[in-house]
C-alpha positions, 0 to 999 in steps of 0.5 A, spaced: 514 368 054 516 375 054 521 379 058 523 386 058 527 392 060 525 395 067 523 401 063 520 398 057 512 398 056 513 392 051 515 385 052 521 382 048 521 375 047 525 370 051 522 364 055 521 364 062 519 358 067 516 363 072 509 367 073 510 373 068 509 379 072 507 386 070 510 392 074 506 398 075 509 405 076 504 411 077 506 418 080 501 423 081 505 429 080 511 429 076 517 434 078 524 434 075 527 432 082 522 426 084 526 420 085 519 416 086 519 412 079 526 409 081 524 407 088 518 404 085 521 400 080 526 397 086 520 396 090 517 392 084 523 388 083 524 386 090 517 384 090 517 380 084 523 376 087 520 375 093 514 372 090 518 368 085 515 372 079 519 374 072 518 381 071 516 382 064 514 389 062 512 395 066 506 400 065 508 407 067 503 412 068 507 419 071 503 425 072 496 421 073 492 421 079 490 415 082 484 419 086 481 422 079 483 416 075 481 409 075 487 404 073 482 402 067 483 409 065 490 410 066 494 411 059 499 405 060 496 401 065 489 401 061 492 398 055 495 392 059 489 391 063 486 390 056 491 384 054 491 380 060 493 374 057 500 377 056 502 376 064 500 373 070 500 378 075 501 385 076 505 388 082 505 395 085 510 398 090 505 400 094 497 400 095 497 408 093 500 407 087 495 402 085 489 406 087 486 411 092 479 409 093 475 403 095 471 403 088 477 402 084 480 397 089 474 393 088 474 394 081 481 392 080 480 385 085 474 383 081 478 384 074 483 380 077 479 374 080 475 374 073 481 373 069 485 369 074 490 374 075 494 375 081 495 382 084 501 384 089 503 390 092 509 391 096 508 393 103 513 398 106 516 396 113 513 389 112 517 383 110 512 380 105 508 383 100 500 383 100 498 378 095 491 377 092 490 371 088 484 369 084 482 365 089 484 370 095 480 369 102 476 374 105 482 376 109 487 379 103 481 382 100 479 385 107 486 388 108 486 391 101 479 394 102 481 397 109 488 400 106 484 403 100 479 406 105 485 409 109 488 412 102 481 415 100 480 418 107 487 421 106 486 424 099 479 427 102 483 430 108 488 433 103 483 436 098 479 439 104 486 442 106 488 445 100 481 448 098 481 451 104 488 454 103 486 456 096 480 460 099 484 464 104 489 465 099 484 468 094 481 473 099 488 476 101 490 482 097 
């Protein structure tokens, strides 16, 4: 079973006896001073250790909006989603790094259930990650959907505020 460095997108061979986890790092706006990818990698590593997974590779999508782009459209993650036999789980640092819409969350959960993949998300401020196994009960799925709904509403509110700001700025000399 493959193993990789935290920044590699392709596994190298080395046996492991733990479930194989793909870490997924995503950032909507990439700047020179951002520390988010590194912090996400740290959170993903902690999450995989808590769950007893072996982190084998990373899908990195920087400068990619989760609101505008489904996980199945992102350059790096989508290529991994088409090769599900290479890992057993996908781990994100936080829900908003995975999705920002109810539709995308539903699509991702359905994909995981059909392919027997575990989806795990670090949850800041809590001791245990949010885990959706292929056999997940309604509580885990409902919690994911509620978080996705909150993120969707937050994204819409920010978009509305920005549109209003841009409109006012265009009207000013």
